[in-house]
C-alpha positions in Angstrom: 0.0 0.1 -0.1 1.2 3.3 -0.7 1.1 6.4 1.8 0.1 9.8 1.3 4.1 10.6 1.7 4.9 7.8 -0.7 2.5 9.3 -3.3 3.9 12.9 -2.9 7.4 11.2 -3.6 6.1 9.0 -6.2 4.7 12.6 -8.1 8.0 14.3 -6.7 9.9 13.9 -10.9 6.5 15.7 -11.9 7.0 18.5 -9.9 10.4 18.7 -11.0 9.4 18.2 -14.7 7.1 21.1 -14.1 9.7 23.3 -13.0 12.4 22.4 -15.0 10.5 22.8 -18.5 7.9 25.2 -18.0 5.1 23.1 -18.7 1.7 24.0 -17.5 -0.9 22.0 -15.0 -2.3 20.8 -18.3 0.6 19.4 -19.9 2.0 17.6 -17.0 -1.6 15.7 -16.7 -1.3 15.0 -20.4 1.9 13.7 -20.3 1.0 11.8 -17.3 -1.8 10.0 -18.8 0.3 9.5 -22.2 2.8 7.2 -19.7 5.5 9.3 -20.2 8.3 9.2 -18.0 9.5 12.3 -16.6 13.1 12.0 -16.1 13.1 11.3 -19.9 11.6 14.7 -21.1 14.4 16.3 -21.5 15.9 14.4 -24.5 12.2 15.6 -26.0 12.8 18.9 -25.3 15.9 19.3 -27.2 14.3 22.0 -29.9 16.7 24.5 -29.2 19.8 22.2 -30.7 17.7 20.1 -32.8 15.3 22.2 -35.1 13.0 19.5 -36.3 12.3 18.9 -32.9 8.8 20.7 -32.1 8.7 22.6 -28.3 7.8 20.1 -25.4 4.2 21.6 -24.5 3.5 21.2 -28.4 4.6 18.0 -28.5 2.7 16.8 -25.6 -0.6 18.4 -26.9 0.3 16.4 -30.1 0.2 13.2 -28.9 -2.5 13.7 -26.8 -4.5 14.7 -29.4 -3.6 11.5 -31.9 -4.1 9.4 -29.3 -7.2 10.4 -27.4 -8.6 12.1 -30.0 -9.0 15.8 -28.2 -6.7 18.8 -27.4 -6.6 18.4 -24.0 -8.0 16.7 -20.7 -11.6 17.5 -19.6 -10.9 18.2 -16.4 -7.7 19.7 -15.4 -6.2 18.9 -12.2 -2.5 20.1 -10.7 -0.2 17.8 -9.0 -1.2 19.6 -5.5 -4.6 18.7 -5.7 -4.0 15.1 -6.5 -1.4 14.9 -3.1 -4.6 16.6 -1.5 -7.1 14.6 -3.0 -5.3 11.3 -1.8 -4.9 12.7 1.7 -8.5 13.1 1.7 -9.1 9.8 0.0 -7.2 8.0 2.5 -8.9 9.6 5.8 -12.3 9.0 4.3 -11.1 5.0 3.8 -9.6 5.2 7.6 -13.3 6.5 8.6 -14.8 4.1 6.8 -12.9 1.1 8.1 -13.0 2.5 11.7 -16.9 2.6 11.6 -17.1 -1.2 10.1 -14.6 -2.3 12.5 -16.8 -0.7 15.9 -19.9 -2.3 13.9 -18.6 -5.8 14.0 -17.3 -5.2 17.5 -20.4 -4.2 18.6 -22.2 -7.4 17.1 -19.6 -9.7 18.7 -20.0 -8.4 22.1 -22.5 -10.4 24.3 -25.2 -8.5 26.0 -24.4 -7.1 29.2 -26.9 -8.1 32.1 -28.2 -5.4 34.3 -28.3 -5.9 37.9 -25.6 -8.2 38.1 -26.9 -11.9 39.6 -28.9 -14.2 37.3 -31.4 -16.2 38.7 
Protein backbone atom coordinates (compact mmCIF):
# COMPACT_ATOMS: atom_id res chain seq x y z
CA UNK A 1 0.00 0.00 0.00
CA UNK A 2 1.28 3.46 -0.90
CA UNK A 3 1.07 6.02 1.89
CA UNK A 4 0.34 9.69 1.32
CA UNK A 5 3.99 10.57 1.78
CA UNK A 6 5.02 7.90 -0.72
CA UNK A 7 2.41 9.19 -3.17
CA UNK A 8 3.96 12.68 -2.98
CA UNK A 9 7.42 11.14 -3.48
CA UNK A 10 6.10 9.28 -6.50
CA UNK A 11 4.98 12.61 -7.99
CA UNK A 12 8.24 14.41 -7.14
CA UNK A 13 9.80 13.87 -10.61
CA UNK A 14 6.69 15.48 -12.13
CA UNK A 15 7.05 18.51 -9.85
CA UNK A 16 10.67 18.85 -11.00
CA UNK A 17 9.73 18.40 -14.67
CA UNK A 18 7.04 21.07 -14.39
CA UNK A 19 9.55 23.54 -12.96
CA UNK A 20 12.46 22.61 -15.23
CA UNK A 21 10.59 22.64 -18.55
CA UNK A 22 8.07 25.35 -17.59
CA UNK A 23 5.07 23.13 -18.29
CA UNK A 24 1.51 23.92 -17.30
CA UNK A 25 -0.68 21.67 -15.17
CA UNK A 26 -2.52 20.63 -18.32
CA UNK A 27 0.70 19.55 -20.04
CA UNK A 28 1.82 17.59 -16.97
CA UNK A 29 -1.54 15.83 -16.78
CA UNK A 30 -1.47 15.02 -20.50
CA UNK A 31 2.08 13.64 -20.22
CA UNK A 32 1.09 11.49 -17.23
CA UNK A 33 -1.97 10.15 -19.08
CA UNK A 34 0.24 9.34 -22.07
CA UNK A 35 2.57 7.38 -19.79
CA UNK A 36 5.62 9.54 -20.43
CA UNK A 37 8.64 9.28 -18.17
CA UNK A 38 9.36 12.63 -16.46
CA UNK A 39 13.06 11.82 -16.27
CA UNK A 40 13.29 11.48 -20.05
CA UNK A 41 11.47 14.68 -20.99
CA UNK A 42 14.83 16.41 -21.45
CA UNK A 43 15.61 14.36 -24.53
CA UNK A 44 12.26 15.38 -26.02
CA UNK A 45 12.79 19.06 -25.20
CA UNK A 46 15.90 19.54 -27.31
CA UNK A 47 14.31 21.82 -29.92
CA UNK A 48 16.95 24.55 -29.68
CA UNK A 49 19.77 22.25 -30.78
CA UNK A 50 17.70 20.03 -33.02
CA UNK A 51 15.47 22.38 -35.02
CA UNK A 52 13.28 19.60 -36.41
CA UNK A 53 11.90 18.84 -32.93
CA UNK A 54 8.78 20.61 -31.76
CA UNK A 55 8.81 22.42 -28.40
CA UNK A 56 7.89 20.05 -25.56
CA UNK A 57 4.42 21.51 -24.79
CA UNK A 58 3.48 21.30 -28.47
CA UNK A 59 4.82 17.75 -28.70
CA UNK A 60 2.83 16.62 -25.67
CA UNK A 61 -0.34 18.27 -27.00
CA UNK A 62 0.09 16.66 -30.44
CA UNK A 63 0.67 13.20 -28.94
CA UNK A 64 -2.40 13.63 -26.72
CA UNK A 65 -4.51 14.72 -29.69
CA UNK A 66 -3.40 11.69 -31.73
CA UNK A 67 -4.06 9.24 -28.91
CA UNK A 68 -7.26 10.56 -27.34
CA UNK A 69 -8.77 12.61 -30.18
CA UNK A 70 -9.12 15.82 -28.18
CA UNK A 71 -6.91 18.85 -27.52
CA UNK A 72 -6.60 18.41 -23.76
CA UNK A 73 -7.99 16.74 -20.67
CA UNK A 74 -11.63 17.42 -19.83
CA UNK A 75 -10.81 18.31 -16.22
CA UNK A 76 -7.37 19.69 -15.38
CA UNK A 77 -6.04 18.84 -11.92
CA UNK A 78 -2.72 20.12 -10.63
CA UNK A 79 -0.21 17.90 -8.87
CA UNK A 80 -0.97 19.64 -5.59
CA UNK A 81 -4.66 18.83 -6.01
CA UNK A 82 -3.77 15.18 -6.64
CA UNK A 83 -1.77 15.02 -3.40
CA UNK A 84 -4.61 16.66 -1.43
CA UNK A 85 -7.19 14.37 -3.04
CA UNK A 86 -5.09 11.33 -2.08
CA UNK A 87 -4.80 12.54 1.54
CA UNK A 88 -8.57 13.12 1.73
CA UNK A 89 -9.29 9.72 0.17
CA UNK A 90 -7.09 7.99 2.76
CA UNK A 91 -8.76 9.80 5.68
CA UNK A 92 -12.21 8.81 4.40
CA UNK A 93 -11.11 5.22 3.90
CA UNK A 94 -9.71 5.11 7.44
CA UNK A 95 -12.98 6.48 8.85
CA UNK A 96 -15.03 3.88 6.93
CA UNK A 97 -12.78 1.11 8.22
CA UNK A 98 -13.06 2.38 11.81
CA UNK A 99 -16.86 2.48 11.69
CA UNK A 100 -16.96 -0.99 10.12
CA UNK A 101 -14.70 -2.37 12.88
CA UNK A 102 -16.78 -0.70 15.60
CA UNK A 103 -19.98 -2.15 14.13
CA UNK A 104 -18.45 -5.61 13.92
CA UNK A 105 -17.20 -5.31 17.52
CA UNK A 106 -20.65 -4.30 18.78
CA UNK A 107 -22.26 -7.32 17.08
CA UNK A 108 -19.78 -9.85 18.45
CA UNK A 109 -19.98 -8.76 22.11
CA UNK A 110 -22.49 -10.64 24.30
CA UNK A 111 -25.27 -8.47 25.77
CA UNK A 112 -24.58 -7.14 29.24
CA UNK A 113 -26.94 -8.26 32.00
CA UNK A 114 -28.41 -5.54 34.20
CA UNK A 115 -28.41 -6.15 37.95
CA UNK A 116 -25.36 -8.35 38.11
CA UNK A 117 -26.83 -11.70 39.25
CA UNK A 118 -28.65 -14.26 37.22
CA UNK A 119 -31.53 -16.23 38.91
